[in-house]
C-alpha positions as CSV (number, residue, x, y, z in Angstrom):
1,M,-3.4,-23.4,-8.6
2,I,-2.2,-21.1,-11.3
3,Q,-2.0,-17.5,-10.4
4,S,-4.1,-14.7,-12.7
5,E,-1.9,-12.6,-15.2
6,T,-1.9,-9.4,-12.7
7,A,-1.1,-11.4,-10.0
8,T,2.0,-12.5,-11.4
9,Q,2.9,-9.0,-12.5
10,L,2.1,-7.9,-9.2
11,N,4.4,-10.9,-7.5
12,L,7.3,-9.4,-10.4
13,I,7.1,-5.7,-9.7
14,L,7.6,-6.4,-5.8
15,Q,10.5,-8.6,-6.4
16,Q,12.0,-5.8,-7.1
17,D,13.7,-3.3,-5.1
18,A,11.8,0.2,-3.9
19,D,14.1,2.2,-6.2
20,S,13.2,0.2,-9.7
21,V,9.5,0.5,-8.9
22,L,9.9,4.0,-8.3
23,A,11.9,4.2,-11.9
24,W,9.1,2.4,-13.1
25,L,5.9,4.1,-11.9
26,K,7.6,7.6,-13.0
27,N,7.6,5.4,-16.3
28,I,4.3,5.0,-16.0
29,F,2.7,7.9,-14.9
30,S,4.7,10.3,-17.4
31,A,3.3,8.5,-20.3
32,D,6.4,7.1,-21.2
33,S,5.4,3.6,-20.9
34,S,1.8,1.8,-20.6
35,P,0.7,-0.1,-17.3
36,P,-0.1,-3.5,-17.7
37,E,-3.4,-3.8,-18.4
38,G,-5.7,-4.4,-15.5
39,F,-2.7,-4.2,-13.3
40,N,-3.6,-4.1,-9.2
41,W,-2.5,-0.8,-8.6
42,L,-3.8,-1.3,-4.8
43,G,-2.5,-4.3,-4.2
44,L,1.1,-2.5,-5.0
45,A,0.0,0.3,-2.8
46,E,-0.7,-2.2,0.1
47,A,2.3,-4.0,-0.4
48,A,4.7,-1.3,-0.6
49,A,3.1,0.1,2.5
50,F,3.8,-3.2,4.2
51,N,7.3,-3.6,3.0
52,A,7.9,0.6,4.7
53,H,6.5,-0.7,7.7
54,E,8.4,-4.0,8.1
55,G,11.7,-2.0,7.4
56,K,14.6,-2.6,5.4
57,R,15.8,-6.3,4.9
58,H,19.2,-6.3,7.1
59,D,17.2,-3.6,9.7
60,S,13.5,-4.6,10.7
61,T,13.3,-1.7,13.2
62,A,14.1,0.8,10.6
63,P,11.3,1.6,8.2
64,D,12.0,1.8,4.6
65,I,11.3,5.1,3.3
66,K,11.7,4.1,-0.1
67,W,9.2,1.6,0.0
68,A,6.8,4.3,1.4
69,E,7.3,6.6,-1.1
70,V,6.4,3.9,-3.8
71,A,3.2,3.6,-1.8
72,T,2.4,7.1,-1.4
73,T,3.2,7.5,-5.1
74,V,0.2,5.2,-6.0
75,Y,-2.3,5.9,-2.9
76,D,-1.9,9.6,-4.6
77,R,-2.2,8.5,-8.1
78,L,-5.6,6.3,-6.9
79,A,-6.9,9.5,-5.7
80,A,-6.5,11.7,-8.4
81,L,-8.0,9.4,-10.6
82,A,-10.9,8.9,-8.6
83,D,-11.3,12.4,-7.7
84,K,-11.4,13.2,-11.2
85,A,-13.9,10.3,-12.1
86,K,-16.0,11.8,-9.1
87,P,-14.7,14.6,-6.9
88,G,-14.3,13.4,-3.4
89,S,-13.9,9.9,-4.0
90,G,-10.5,9.5,-3.3
91,E,-10.7,10.2,0.3
92,S,-9.7,7.0,1.1
93,F,-6.2,6.8,-0.8
94,T,-5.4,9.8,0.3
95,I,-6.2,9.1,4.3
96,S,-3.9,5.8,3.4
97,S,-1.2,7.9,1.8
98,M,-1.0,10.3,4.8
99,T,-1.6,7.6,7.2
100,L,1.9,6.0,5.9
101,R,3.6,9.6,5.4
102,A,2.3,10.4,9.5
103,A,3.9,7.0,10.6
104,M,7.0,7.4,8.7
105,I,7.5,11.0,9.8
106,R,6.7,9.4,13.6
107,K,9.5,7.0,13.3
108,L,11.8,9.0,10.9
109,G,11.2,12.8,12.0
110,G,10.3,15.6,9.7
111,V,12.4,16.0,6.6
112,P,11.0,19.7,4.7
113,G,10.5,19.0,1.0
114,D,10.7,15.1,1.2
115,A,8.0,13.2,-0.6
116,V,7.0,11.1,2.5
117,L,8.7,13.1,5.7
118,D,7.7,16.3,4.9
119,I,5.3,17.6,7.7
120,N,4.1,20.6,6.2
121,R,2.9,18.8,3.6
122,L,0.8,16.6,5.8
123,L,-0.5,20.1,8.1
124,Q,-1.3,21.8,4.9
125,W,-3.7,18.7,3.7
126,F,-5.4,18.8,7.1
127,W,-6.0,22.9,6.5
128,D,-6.5,22.4,2.9
129,K,-9.5,20.0,3.3
130,L,-11.4,22.2,6.5
131,K,-14.7,23.5,5.3
132,W,-15.7,25.0,8.6
133,S,-14.2,26.6,11.2
134,R,-13.4,24.6,14.8
135,E,-16.4,27.3,16.4
136,E,-18.6,25.5,13.6
137,V,-17.1,22.1,14.6
138,E,-17.7,22.0,17.6
139,K,-21.6,23.4,17.4
140,K,-22.0,20.7,14.7
141,A,-20.4,18.3,16.5
142,A,-22.6,18.2,19.6
143,N,-25.6,18.0,18.3
144,W,-24.4,15.5,15.1
145,R,-27.9,13.6,14.8
146,A,-29.6,16.5,13.6
147,L,-27.6,17.1,10.8
148,N,-28.0,16.2,7.1
149,I,-26.2,12.7,5.9
150,E,-23.7,15.6,4.1
151,E,-22.6,17.3,7.3
152,I,-22.4,13.9,8.9
153,R,-20.3,12.6,6.6
154,E,-18.0,15.9,6.4
155,L,-17.4,15.3,10.1
156,R,-16.9,12.0,9.9
157,Q,-13.7,12.8,7.2
158,L,-12.5,15.5,9.5
159,K,-12.3,12.5,12.3
160,N,-10.5,10.6,10.0
161,R,-8.1,13.3,9.0
162,L,-7.8,14.3,12.8
163,K,-6.6,10.5,13.2
164,V,-4.0,11.0,10.7
165,I,-2.6,13.9,12.7
166,S,-3.0,12.5,15.9
167,A,-0.1,10.1,15.2
168,L,1.9,13.0,15.1
169,A,0.5,14.4,18.4
170,D,2.5,11.3,20.1
171,S,5.7,11.4,18.6
172,D,8.4,13.0,20.2
173,K,10.3,14.2,17.3
174,F,8.6,17.4,17.0
175,V,5.9,19.6,19.0
176,L,2.3,20.2,17.3
177,E,1.3,23.9,17.1
178,P,-1.4,25.3,19.9
179,E,-4.3,25.0,17.0
180,I,-3.9,21.9,15.7
181,K,-3.8,20.4,19.2
182,A,-7.1,22.1,19.8
183,W,-8.5,20.2,16.7
184,L,-7.5,17.1,18.1
185,S,-9.3,17.9,21.2
186,L,-12.3,17.5,18.8
187,R,-11.8,14.3,17.8
188,E,-13.9,12.5,20.0
189,K,-16.7,14.4,20.1
190,L,-17.2,14.0,16.6
191,P,-19.5,11.0,14.7
């Protein structure tokens, strides 16, 4: 069976080390070079995330932070492009990016300013996305079946974002603020 050209391109990229892939991405995203036509960006993000979770080749128990950086870079780019085309449509890419960040922070701990391991980036994303106060969310969640579809969708997205944050709550590497813990207590009440 003959592989498609886009699959071949993706495989060639994935055979490189993560630093080379990051350099390639920076060239493309800075417009210094053009991406291959029809390139499978989501495939690259997912494969890089898999490589990050699998760990370094010499130690499979340690996640590979460089592959996590590749994955989050691509997910973030996909989210930005989707949001530019239609505001709010990049949410699933952002959730993937933040879920990977949370997993890496949980395993390796937070590192301020790091592209992947900065817990403040993750928490700021959560706070920035809030449309309602905790009290308003609690009221809406208690009677969510009576809400309009947009409000239900927003509650569901909040639940998805809380799932990302909950990965941090189970870690012994840091303690979450009481306010975040209060938000996490609402998660099971959301649709």
